[in-house]
N, C-alpha and C positions, 0 to 999 in steps of 0.2 A: 903218516905211519899208522897202519890200523892194528888192533890187538885181536886176539881170538875170540869170537862169539861162538858160544853155544846155545842154540836154540831148543829149548825142551818143548816139543809138541806133545800135548796130552789131548786124546780123544776123550769127550765128555762121558760121563757116566751113563749106564742104561736108563732109558727112559720107558715110561708106558707104552709108548708108541713104537719104541724098540721091540719090546717084549711082546706086542701083539702083532708084529710084522707090518706095520704101517708105514705108507711113506712120509718121511719127514725131513723137510728140507727148511723152509722158513716156518712151518708150523712147530708148534712146541708143546711139550709135555713134561710133567715133572719126572726127576728121577724117581725110580722105585727104591724100596729099603735095600734090595742088593746093590742096586746101582750105588747109592748113597755109600755103603759100606766098602765096596771096591774102591770108590774115591778116595776115602779117608785111607785105606790100606795103601793106596799109591802115594798119597801125600805123606804118610808116615815114612814110605821108602826113600823119599825125596827130602826128608826133613833137615838133613844136615847140608843140604845145597843152597848157597847164598845166590838169590836172584837180584839183579839190579833193577828189573823192570817185570811187569807183570801185565799181560793181555788176555783178553778171551773175545769172542764174538759177542754181539749185544742180545743174542737169544738166551732164555734164562737157563737152558740145560747147562750152557757152557758157564755161564755166570755162577750158578749154584755150585758146579763141579769146581771152578777156580777159588771161590771163597772156601770151600771145605778143605780143599788141599792145602791151601795157604794157612788155614787154622792150625794144621799140623806142622808147619814149616818154622824151625828154630830162631831163623833170621828175617822173618817177614813182618816184624813190628813196624809200622810207618810204610810199608810198601803198599802204594794204591793200585787197585786194579783198574786198568783202561779198557772200556768195551769200544770193540772195533767192528762197525758193521761190514767192513770190507772181508772179515774172515767168516762170515755166515755160510753155512752149508748151501750148495747149489739150490734154486728155487724150481720146485717140479710143477708149479703153475697148477692146474685144476686136479691134478694128480695127488696133490697134497692130502694125506690123512687117508687116502685109499689103501685096500688091501695091497700089499706088495706084489703077491703073485699076480693078481688081475693087472695092475698098473704095468709091471714089467713085461706082461704078456702082450700088452697093446703097445709099447714101446717097441719090443722085439719085431712084432708084426711090421712096424713101420721099416724096418731094416729087412724085411722078407725072411725073418726067422722064426721058429716055431714057439719058443718058449724062453724063459728066464735064463735057464742054464745056457742055451745057445747064444742067448745075447751077451752075457759077460764072458764067455770062452772064445768067441769070435769078433768081438768090438773093442776097440779103444775106447777109454774114457771120452775123448773128443767125439767120437761116432755115436756113443750113447747118449750124451747130453744134447748134440745135435738132434738125435732121433726123439728125444723127449719133448724137445720144443715142436718139432714138427708134428708129434702124434697129440700134442697138448690142442683140444679144439679151442680153447680160449685164445691160444698163442701167446700166453703169459709166461710159460716155462723159460728159462734161461738156457741158451745154448751154450757151447763151450767159450766162445769168445767173450760173451756177456759175463760169464762165470769168471774166466781166468783174468780179465782186464781188472776187475775190482779188487781179486785177491792179490794179484800182483801189485797193484799199486799201494796196498796196505802193507804188504811184505817189504817192499822196496823202502817205504818211509821208516819201518823200523829198524832196517838194516842201516840206513843214512843216519838215523838218530843215535845208534849206539856203537857203531864201527870204530870210532877213535878211541873209546873208552874200552871197549872188550867187555868180558864177562858172561854170566849165564841169564838168559832170557827166558821167562815162562809163559807160554802160549796154549790157552786152551780153545781148541776149534772142533772140527768136524771131520768124519771119515774121508770124503772126497776132497774138501778143503786140504787136509794134510796130506794125503797122498800126491796130490798134485804139485803142491810146492815141493816136495821131496823129490818127485820124479822130474820135474821141470829143471830143478837146480842140480840134481845129480843123475843124469839119465842113465848111468850103471845100474839104477835101481827101477826095476820093473814098477809101472803104474798098477798093477793088479794085485799087489800084496795086501793082506788082510790086516784091518787095524781093530783090535778089541777095545771094547769100552774101558775107558781109565787107563789105557795103554800109554807107554811113553816111547816117543821116537826123537833121537837127538840128531840136529843138522848142524854141523860146525862151518863156521866162515871165517877163513884166514888167508891174507894176500891175495884176497880177490877170487878165491876158490871156495865152493861148497862140497861138503863131503858128508855122506850118512854115517853117523857113527853107530846109532842103534836104530832099530825098527820094530815097532809092536812089542815093546819090552814090559813084561808083568813080573819079571824075576825079583823086583825090588819090593813088591807089595809086602807089607808087614802088618798082620792082624792084630 
């Protein structure tokens, strides 16, 4: 018999690479002052939620976000943050750190499209990630299967670990990672929804079924 799990997915706070419009997958950058303030505000809004476990990717921007948010939580004493490399953002290969408009333009051209806007409006995430790998001259970028196989493995491990107990799970991850987990497990949710930095999305698991309860919520922020 399984009990209800509520998975609180938080996108990391704004980093300097976010601010500058640079490609940021496995490359990393510190949180901006604004990013840190929003993370703390998000943490204060969740301060009364009791979490049974806390996870993040192993990239510093998610670790810093998780630690700042848990500091604001009233029930986090003794809760250990577990870093999971499976929850990293997709790897952009040699596009890492480059100007986003330039990189997305190169990836769009791989699909016979003119620009970033056409790429995102006319392509699925699977098509975009496959085009990213095809466009990367080094061949190091992840395609969709490489990305999703690791994310799914980490996610299923967490579900299997906690489903008998039930409760609230805290997970700080990345935009593409969170969007695909939610879309793949609740297909009624489009994969193209926007995730703001420090926003919360809640995915419930009960009786073998996943359901998106909240998407990109920032209404709980407490300044």
